[in-house]
N, C-alpha and C positions, 0 to 999 in steps of 0.2 A: 466572457461572462455577460449574460444578457443584462442590460442596464436597467430595464423596467423591473425585471424580477429582483435584481439587486436592491432597488429602491423599496420594493414591497417587503422583502424579508427584513429590512431595517426597521419596519414598523410592527413586526410580529412581537408578541409579548415575550419578555425574558422569562425563562423557566426558573423558578426558585429551586435552590438546592434540595429541599425536601421533596419536591415533585420529581426531580431528576432521580433522586435516590429511590423513591417509590416505584418508578418505572423500572430501574435496574433490578430492585429486589423481587418484583413480581414478573420479571421478564420470561422466565421459564414457563411459568403458569399461563401467561398471556400468549406466548407462542403456541402452546398446546391447544388453547382455546381457538385461536385463529386457524390452526391446522384442521381441527375438527369441523369447524363451521364451513371452511372453504371446501373441504373434502366432500361434504354433503350437498354441495350446490349441483342441481341437475345439469347445468350447462358446463360443468368442470372440464370435460374433455375438449370442448371448444375453447375455453379460456386458456388452457395450458398446451394447446396444439398437439394433443395425443402423447405428450411427454410423460415420463414416470411421475407419479405424485411426489416422489422423493425430491425431485428437482424443485418443485414448488415449496416443499417443506424447507429446503435449503435456503431458498430466498427469504422465507418468513424468519428463519433464525438470523440470517445475515442482516435483514432489515432491522430487526429488534436490536441487534448489537450496534448497528450503525446509528440508529436513532438515539440509543442510550448515550453514545459519544456526543452526538449533536446537542442533546439536552444538558449533559454534564458540563460541556465546554461553552454552551450558549453560542454555538458557532453555526448559524443558519446558512452561511455562505457554502458550507459543505454540501448543501442540498442541490445547489445550482449546477454542479458538475456531475455529482453522483447519480442523481435521479435520471437524467438523459442517458448516462452510461448504462444504468440498469435496464432501462427501456430498450436500448439498442442491443445489449447482450442477450436478453431473454427473448425479444421478438426475433432476433437472429436464429434462436433455437426453435422458433415455431409458436411461441406464446402470443396470444392476441393482445393488442393494446387495451382491450376491454378488461383484461385481468387486473391491471394496475388500480383503477378506481375501485374495483370490487374488493380487492385485498385490503386497500387502505380504509375503505368504509367498514370492513370487518374489524380492523384494528381500532377504529373509532368506537365501535359498539362494545368491543372487549374492554377498552380503557374505561368506559363509562361504568360498566358493571363490576370492574375489578378494583379500581382505585378509589380513594376518597374524592368527593366532589370537587374540592379545591384543586387537587392535584390533576384530576382528569380534565378540568376545564381549560387550564392553560396549555396542556398537551393537545387537547382536542382542536384548539385554534390552529396549531401547526398542521395537524392532519387535514383539517378542513381547507386550509390554504393549498396544500399539495393536491388535493382532489380538484379544487377550483381551477388549478392551472394544468390540468391533464392535457388539454389540447396543445398548450404551449410546450409542454415537455415532449410530446410527440414530434412536434416541429424540430425542437432542438436535437432530439435523438436521430433525426434523419439528416442533419447537417454534418459536414465534415467536422471532425473533432481534433483536439490538440494532443491526443495520446500517441503522437507519432513524432519522430525526429528525422530531420534531413541530414545525412552525412555530408561532411566537407567534400567539395568537388574532387579534391585530390584522392580522397578515400572512397569515392563512390564505386569504382570498379571492384575493389576489394570487398566492400559491403555487399554488392550484388552477388558476387560469387559465393561469399560466405552464407548469405541468406538462402541462396539456392541450394547449397549443401545441407543446410539445416532442414529445409522443407522437403528435400528428397531423402532425408535420413541417410545421407552419404557421409559416414564418419571419416573415411579416408580423404574425401575431397575437402571437408571442413578443416581437418588437421593440416592438410597441405596448404590451404589458403592462409591459415594462421601462421604456419611455420615460415612461409615466404614473406609475409607482412611484418613479422616481428622477429628479426634475427637476434635482437638483443633487448635488454631491459629498457633502453632509451625509447623504444617504440611502443612499449606495453600500454601506457596510459592513452596514447593516441588511438591504439587499436580498440581499447575498451570504449572510448568516447565516440569514435567515429564509425566503428563497426559493430561491436557487441551490443551497446546500448540501443542504437537505432534498429538493429536486426530483431532484438527481443520486443521492442515496441511494435514493430511491423507484425511479428508473429501474434502478439496480443491483440492487435487491431483485427487481424484475420480471424482470430477466434471470436471476437465480439461480433463480427459480421456473419458468423456462421459458416465461414469459408473453409475452416479447418476444424477437426475434432479436438476434444480435450486430449485425447491420446497423442495426436500429432503435436499439439502444443507442448505436452509434457516431454515428448521425445526430443523436440527442438531444445528445450531447457536442459535436458540430460546431456545432449551433445555439446552444448556450450560449457557445461560443468566439466566434461571430459577434456575439452580443448584447453580450458583454463588450468586444469590440473596438470596437464602435460607441460604447458608453458611454465608453470610454477616449478616443476621438477627440473626442467632443462635450463631455465634462465636465472632462477633466484639465487642470490649470493648472500652470505652472511655479512652483515655490515661490520666494519672495523670498530665502530663505536655507536652504541645504541642512543637514539634520540629520546627514548622513553618507552614505557610499556603501555600498550593499548590493547583493549579488548573490542572485537567487532562481532556483532550478532544481528539477527533479525528478531523482532520482538515476539512475545508470547502470541500464539495463534497465527503467526505469520510464517507461511511456508514458501515464500519467495526469497531466495537467498543469493541469487546471482549478483545483485547490486552490492550487497554486503561483502561478498567474496572479492569483487573488483576493488572495493575500498581497502579491504584487508591486504590484498596483494600489492596494491599501489603504495600503501603506507609502509609495508615491509621492504619494498624495493627502495623506498626513500630513507631507510635506516631505522624504522621503528621495530621494537620487539613486539610481535603480534601473537595474540591468541584469538583464533577464529572459532566461534561457537556454533556457527551455522544457523539453521532456521528454528523457529518455535522454541525459544529459550524461556522457560517460565520465569516470571518476574522475580519471585522470591529467591529461586536458585541463582539468578543473575546477580541480584543484590548481594547475596551471601558470598558468591565467588569474587565479586569485585572488591568487597570489603576485606576479604581475607588475603587478596593477592596484591593490594597496593598499586593498582593501575593509575597511570597519569591521565589516560584518555579512555572514554567509553564512547563507542560509535554504534548507533542503533538504526536499523533500516525498517521502514514501514511502507508497505505497498498499498494496503487496503485501508480506507478511513475508519473501519470499525475497530481498528486496533490502536487508535490514538490515545484512548484513555489508559491503556496498559503502560505506554511509555511515559505518560504524565505521572502515573503512580510511581514508577521507577525513579523519575527525576525528583519528585517531591520527597521520596524516601532518602535519596542521596543528599538532598539539601539539609537534612536534619543531622547529618554527620558533622563532627568537628571540622572546622574550616580547613585545617591542614590535611585532612584525609579525603577531601572532595575532589574527585577527578573532574576534568573538563568533560562536558557532554556534547557530542555532536550527533545530529540526526539528519536523516535524508530519506529519500524514496518518493515514489509516485503519489503517495497519500497527500503530499504537500503541494502538488501542482496547482498553481493558481492561488495559493494562500500564503503570500510571503510573510505575513505577520504571525502565522500560526506557530512556528518553532519557538518564537520568543514567548508567545502566550502559554505554551506548554512548559516553559522554564528552561529550555535548552540554552547552552552557551553559544551555539552556532549551528548553521545549516549548510550542507554541501549538496549540490545538484549532481555532481559526478566525481569520479576519483581524483581528477586534477584539482578541483576545489577542495576536496577533503585533504589532500596533501598540503596545499597551500595554507589552509586553516590550521592544520596540525602543526606545521612548521612555525607558524606565528605563535601558537601557544607553547610550542616546544622550547623556544627561546626563553620564555618566562620560566619554564620548568627547570631549564638548565641553569 
C-alpha cells in the first residue's frame, strides 16, 4: 500500500452518517444520470475502447456500490487497492486511462445537483482527491500486484499441472491431477491452499490483464467446482460426533463461491455439521434461516469490496438477538486483503484467510460450544 497515499487519505474528511445514507438512497438515480451523461460524450468510443456501453454502465453501478460502502464504513483505505485494480482490469479490456477522470468528474457534477449541499460537499472532497491522484493510480495499476499466491515448492508441480488443465479446459486432466494429489481427506486442505487458491488467483490475474476472456475465467471456475464436487463425493465421511452446526455462504450479490465451498468442505472434514448455501444468499433470508436453525457458527465469504455493507448488516442484526442464540461469525475472502482491521470493524468474531485457518478458528470456538 502506497505510504504517501495512505497518509493523504488519513486527512480526508470523515463522511457523516446522513451524507452516507443520502448517497445510498439516491444511488440508483445518480447512476442513471452518470450513464446518460457519459453516453452522450462525443469521444465515448475512444474512452471505452470500442467496448459495449453496457460494460461502462456495469462499472458505474459497481463504482456506486463500492463508494457507498466506503462512505458508510468511513474506510478510505479501500480506495488504495481497489482503484488501481479497476484501472488495471478495465484498461486490460481496452478502456482508455482518460475514461477514469472523466467518469469521476461526472459523478462530482451529479452529486452536486442531486444531494443537499452539506452532503455533497464532504463527498465531493473524496471525489476531488481521487481525480487529483489519477496519474499515481495509473502508475500503481501498472505495477505488479498482490492478488496472486505462490504455492509451496512441494506443491508447485501439482499447481502448474492443475492450472494448465483449467486454462486448456481439460476436465479429465484436471480431475486426474486432483485425484492423484488427494488420495484421502488428510491432503484436502493442502490441495485447497497450495493448488486451488493460487490457481484461481492466477486465473483472476490473467483476466485482469486481459489475457483471458470472461468465458474462459468462468470455465476455469466451473471446472474447479466440478473437481471439488467429485472430491466431496469420493472422500467425505460422516463424523462419529459433530463438533457443532455451521452454515457457510457467500454474501448477497456475491457470485464467487469457491472460497466458501473450500471452507465448507474443510469444516465438514473436521467434524462439523455443514449447511452450504452457495453464492448470493439474500441477507434477510440468511438471517431467517440462521435464526430458525440454531447454528453455532456462521461463515460468510466476500470477494468484492462493494459487498462489505451487506455482511455488516447481517452481523449487526445477529448482535440484536438474545446472547444465547448468537452464533459465532467468521468472515473471509479477497475483499479483506490488506485490511487486517476491517473484520473487527464490521463486528465479526474472527477472520480466516484460508480453509486451514477456518478449521483452526472453528475448533477454538467449538471447544467453548461443547
